[in-house]
C-alpha positions in Angstrom: -87.2 -8.5 -1.7 -90.6 -10.0 -2.0 -91.7 -13.7 -1.3 -94.5 -15.3 -3.5 -95.9 -18.6 -2.8 -97.7 -20.0 -5.8 -98.9 -23.5 -7.1 -97.9 -24.6 -10.6 -98.4 -27.7 -12.4 -95.8 -30.6 -11.6 -94.5 -31.0 -15.2 -94.0 -27.4 -15.7 -92.1 -27.1 -12.5 -89.8 -30.0 -13.4 -89.2 -28.8 -16.7 -88.4 -25.3 -15.4 -86.0 -26.7 -12.8 -84.2 -28.8 -15.4 -83.6 -25.8 -17.7 -82.5 -23.6 -14.8 -79.9 -26.3 -13.8 -78.7 -26.5 -17.2 -78.3 -22.9 -17.9 -77.4 -21.3 -14.5 -76.2 -24.5 -12.5 -77.3 -25.7 -9.0 -75.8 -22.8 -6.9 -78.1 -21.2 -4.1 -80.4 -18.6 -5.3 -80.2 -19.6 -9.1 -83.9 -20.8 -9.1 -85.1 -17.3 -7.8 -83.0 -15.5 -10.3 -84.4 -17.4 -13.2 -87.9 -16.7 -11.9 -87.1 -13.1 -11.6 -85.8 -13.0 -15.0 -89.0 -14.8 -16.3 -91.2 -12.6 -14.7 -89.5 -9.5 -15.7 -89.7 -10.6 -19.5 -93.4 -11.4 -19.1 -94.1 -8.0 -17.5 -91.9 -6.2 -20.4 -93.9 -8.1 -23.0 -97.3 -7.1 -21.6 -96.2 -3.6 -21.3 -94.9 -3.5 -24.9 -98.3 -5.0 -26.2 -100.2 -2.2 -24.3 -98.2 0.3 -25.8 -98.8 -1.2 -29.4 -102.6 -1.2 -28.6 -102.6 2.4 -27.5 -100.7 3.5 -30.7 -103.1 1.4 -32.9 -106.0 3.3 -31.3 -104.3 6.6 -32.1 -104.0 5.5 -35.6 -107.7 4.5 -35.8 -108.6 8.0 -34.6 -106.7 9.3 -37.5 -104.2 11.1 -35.1 -102.7 14.2 -36.8 -98.8 14.0 -36.8 -98.4 17.4 -38.1 -97.6 18.8 -41.5 -94.6 18.0 -43.7 -92.1 20.6 -43.4 -90.1 19.7 -46.6 -91.0 18.2 -50.0 -88.0 16.0 -50.6 -84.9 14.6 -49.0 -82.6 17.3 -50.3 -84.4 20.1 -48.5 -84.4 18.0 -45.3 -80.5 17.9 -45.2 -80.0 21.1 -47.1 -78.0 19.7 -50.0 
């Protein structure tokens, strides 16, 4: 488990602590759990944004996705 020491604005800290108390309660470790959850969500959002940007770059390069192997839906499902 890692330890991070950071400085944040007082108003942001107060609001965060209030929300953590209202959602998770005041038990020991709840603030750390909430911070971990927030950091994980932030990381996931940034990763997803990077994936989307890379996909758009492929589209701009007119990436060839291959040939269509069927003419209509019936051929696809052999009906």
